[in-house]
C-alpha positions, -999 to 999 in steps of 0.1 A, spaced: 396 -702 419 368 -678 426 374 -646 445 362 -610 445 380 -584 424 395 -558 445 377 -524 442 360 -524 408 351 -488 414 388 -480 414 393 -499 382 367 -477 366 374 -444 383 411 -447 387 409 -434 423 412 -457 454 414 -428 480 377 -421 482 357 -437 510 346 -472 501 310 -473 487 285 -499 496 294 -530 476 273 -559 461 287 -593 450 279 -602 414 289 -629 388 290 -617 352 287 -641 323 280 -640 286 277 -664 257 295 -640 233 331 -653 233 347 -619 222 333 -602 254 339 -629 280 357 -619 312 370 -642 339 341 -660 356 349 -648 391 328 -631 418 331 -594 416 323 -567 442 308 -537 426 292 -505 441 256 -509 449 246 -477 430 260 -491 397 237 -493 367 240 -505 331 265 -477 322 290 -485 350 287 -523 344 293 -517 307 324 -497 316 337 -526 337 332 -551 309 349 -528 284 378 -522 308 384 -559 315 380 -570 278 401 -541 266 378 -530 237 391 -505 212 358 -485 214 331 -485 241 305 -512 236 272 -508 254 257 -539 271 224 -549 285 223 -569 318 198 -597 326 190 -609 361 166 -638 366 150 -633 331 146 -595 336 165 -566 321 183 -544 346 168 -509 344 176 -496 379 207 -496 401 218 -529 416 207 -518 450 172 -509 439 170 -542 421 179 -561 453 155 -541 473 127 -546 448 132 -584 449 136 -586 487 172 -597 485 199 -592 512 231 -572 505 250 -605 507 230 -621 479 252 -628 449 235 -615 417 240 -638 387 241 -615 357 241 -623 320 253 -595 298 246 -591 260 255 -564 236 229 -537 236 203 -533 209 199 -496 201 163 -481 204 143 -482 172 140 -449 153 108 -438 136 114 -432 99 81 -424 83 44 -432 78 22 -433 48 -15 -436 42 -34 -466 28 -70 -467 17 -84 -488 46 -74 -509 76 -42 -529 69 -46 -566 75 -12 -579 65 23 -567 55 52 -585 38 86 -567 36 106 -598 26 114 -585 -9 142 -558 -7 130 -524 -17 92 -531 -15 64 -532 10 34 -554 2 2 -547 21 -34 -561 20 -63 -540 31 -99 -543 41 -108 -524 9 -103 -557 -9 -71 -545 -26 -34 -554 -23 -8 -526 -28 29 -527 -36 49 -497 -23 85 -488 -29 108 -483 0 103 -445 -4 65 -450 1 55 -446 -36 26 -467 -45 37 -488 -75 7 -509 -82 -27 -519 -68 -38 -555 -74 -76 -559 -76 -100 -587 -83 -109 -596 -48 -146 -589 -40 -143 -585 -2 -117 -576 24 -82 -589 18 -69 -605 50 -34 -618 40 -8 -614 13 28 -625 6 55 -626 -21 61 -660 -36 97 -672 -37 119 -655 -62 133 -679 -88 167 -669 -102 167 -662 -139 129 -659 -141 115 -625 -154 84 -627 -133 74 -620 -97 43 -635 -81 21 -622 -53 -6 -642 -34 -35 -630 -14 -66 -643 3 -95 -629 22 -132 -627 29 -143 -639 -6 -127 -673 1 -107 -676 -31 -69 -675 -31 -54 -653 -59 -20 -651 -74 -9 -622 -96 21 -622 -120 43 -591 -124 72 -585 -148 102 -575 -128 112 -549 -155 81 -529 -148 59 -541 -120 38 -509 -121 21 -517 -155 24 -555 -160 3 -570 -132 -21 -597 -144 -41 -625 -127 -21 -658 -129 -39 -683 -107 -71 -688 -88 -71 -712 -58 -107 -722 -51 -111 -745 -21 -120 -728 12 -156 -725 23 -148 -696 47 -125 -666 47 -89 -672 40 -69 -659 70 -34 -667 59 -13 -671 27 25 -678 31 51 -691 6 80 -714 8 116 -706 0 129 -714 -35 127 -750 -46 153 -770 -66 129 -776 -95 117 -740 -97 81 -747 -85 65 -722 -62 48 -736 -31 21 -718 -12 1 -725 20 -34 -711 26 -54 -714 58 -89 -703 66 -117 -699 91 -130 -733 78 -102 -751 97 -84 -761 65 -47 -758 56 -39 -763 19 -7 -768 0 -5 -755 -36 22 -760 -62 25 -733 -88 47 -739 -118 62 -713 -142 51 -716 -178 20 -737 -169 -4 -738 -198 -42 -739 -198 -43 -776 -207 -24 -783 -174 -53 -769 -154 -86 -755 -162 -88 -718 -169 -118 -700 -155 -135 -667 -159 -143 -649 -127 -175 -635 -142 -202 -662 -137 -223 -646 -165 -196 -651 -190 -197 -688 -195 -202 -687 -232 -174 -664 -239 -151 -685 -216 -159 -715 -237 -151 -698 -270 -118 -685 -256 -108 -719 -244 -117 -736 -277 -97 -709 -296 -67 -713 -273 -67 -675 -266 -78 -674 -230 -60 -649 -208 -81 -658 -177 -62 -670 -146 -55 -707 -142 -76 -725 -117 -55 -748 -95 -63 -778 -73 -44 -781 -40 -16 -806 -37 -27 -816 -2 -55 -805 21 -51 -809 59 -83 -812 80 -71 -817 116 -78 -783 131 -111 -780 150 -115 -743 145 -104 -714 124 -67 -715 114 -50 -681 119 -16 -688 103 2 -716 84 39 -713 75 66 -734 59 97 -744 79 125 -720 71 150 -747 62 128 -776 50 100 -769 25 85 -803 32 76 -793 68 49 -768 77 33 -754 109 -2 -740 116 -20 -726 146 -55 -713 153 -86 -709 174 -85 -745 186 -55 -736 208 -31 -759 190 1 -756 170 4 -784 145 34 -797 125 27 -812 90 47 -836 68 41 -822 33 56 -851 16 31 -876 30 3 -851 35 0 -861 72 0 -845 106 33 -850 124 25 -836 158 2 -813 177 9 -791 207 -18 -775 229 -23 -742 248 -52 -729 267 -59 -698 246 -67 -689 210 -36 -685 190 -37 -654 167 -4 -657 149 26 -679 143 62 -676 131 94 -695 132 125 -681 149 159 -680 131 168 -708 155 156 -738 136 136 -756 162 118 -727 179 83 -714 170 68 -682 183 30 -674 187 8 -646 198 -25 -652 216 -56 -636 229 -43 -638 265 -18 -610 256 12 -634 257 40 -641 233 50 -678 235 79 -699 224 75 -736 214 102 -762 209 93 -780 177 116 -809 184 94 -821 213 63 -836 197 41 -835 228 55 -803 244 35 -774 255 47 -738 257 84 -736 265 86 -698 274 62 -669 277 68 -632 272 44 -609 290 38 -572 288 11 -564 263 -22 -550 277 -44 -565 250 -45 -593 224 -14 -600 204 -23 -597 168 11 -603 150 45 -619 158 75 -616 134 109 -632 142 141 -614 132 153 -631 100 189 -637 114 190 -633 152 179 -665 169 165 -647 200 148 -615 188 111 -611 179 87 -582 175 50 -585 185 21 -562 177 -10 -558 197 -45 -544 199 -30 -522 227 -16 -499 201 20 -509 208 48 -531 193 74 -547 215 108 -560 206 118 -590 227 150 -609 235 141 -644 246 167 -641 273 146 -615 290 110 -628 290 98 -606 318 105 -573 301 106 -562 264 138 -546 251 117 -517 237 81 -507 234 71 -488 203 39 -467 208 17 -462 178 20 -426 168 -10 -404 160 -16 -392 124 -7 -357 115 -34 -331 124 -59 -327 96 -65 -294 79 -98 -288 98 -81 -295 131 -105 -323 140 -91 -352 162 -74 -378 141 -70 -414 153 -36 -429 158 -27 -436 194 -52 -462 206 -59 -478 172 -53 -515 170 -22 -527 152 -32 -557 130 1 -566 113 38 -562 115 68 -573 93 105 -572 101 132 -576 74 160 -573 100 164 -536 96 129 -520 92 98 -529 111 67 -521 91 33 -521 108 -3 -513 100 -38 -515 114 -69 -495 121 -53 -461 115 -49 -469 78 -11 -462 80 20 -481 74 45 -469 100 82 -476 95 108 -479 123 145 -486 118 162 -511 142 199 -516 148 203 -551 160 235 -569 169 232 -604 154 
């Protein structure tokens, strides 16, 4: 049976003799079982904000230590008093506010920044202890978590646009890194885990695309030890590649990257001493996109399912076993990036109309399920939290990153402003604020981002999952 709780202000303040404040009726609910309180209608003071509402929840639940909460009303985080919220929405004092509360996420903390040789096009922080970054200088760099450059991978002749670690196979001594870019050839390097700084060598070349490669992404570990990679490009193609440990030259043709070296290549091949990278052919090529593809990814839980998105305003699902398109969903803007949320059936995209959008992959003909608005310019990168099903970070040409909770689509949890570089020795202006952010990565704890300012900036997050 519903009924107002008598004097919640007395419950918090322990004093019922003060004159009664102006009160507002609210209903408080949560999906977190450990913090649920009776689902009744409460009368609370109109001047209450998050702090006092959190005190109420803690008092009713009886927590051992204070737990801060965020409060969501009609898809919007409460950032004022309840009275100011009502006034801003044109609600009467008698209007009952339906409020969802969630455990607060602490503000991100800036850790450090370090310089890279050129604009940063892509970052991968999925391998613990390392940051992998591709740059417009045509190089790919591996950094330690302490910002020490461990190795630079070269061989690309034009700007590198995307890079990733390939799945780590237990018991194998080697790590693999893939990259693609303006020179249209996918490349895979092999590094010995015992000393990645000195053991990098070309392993595979992936010739297929007739336009720049905009995306390289790998699948999770497979049962048979194969490594699977998706490439996508401005030519509208999405390609699946299968790379096998211990593959010999007679399994695929080895090629020399120097076109003037054909005679020497032939002699090496005949003598069986070639150390050139192995040329691979794709397992499947998908042709359905009608414009440049900006991202192609594997499903987190099923390596036989993939998703892609691009300039033709579509998000497509692929069946990798049959090599066929499973479904296609449409929007009205160019899609700039794509990721999958920790929630199995939810995809997230960024687009040129400044929106972050969610898509339900279970609905074959569905359009956008939810939009998050707040950026002032094109969204360049979206990265889902690896564990939390509702959190995502977006980066933008507006020089900010925003951390979102899908339960609050009208307002980001936090906005991270790009910080300026340290002043130079000659005191000339140095870019930083205002520079476009081109890529972000989130390993669950650290958000790494890079862009036009040639910096990788690191921010620590403290997320309740």
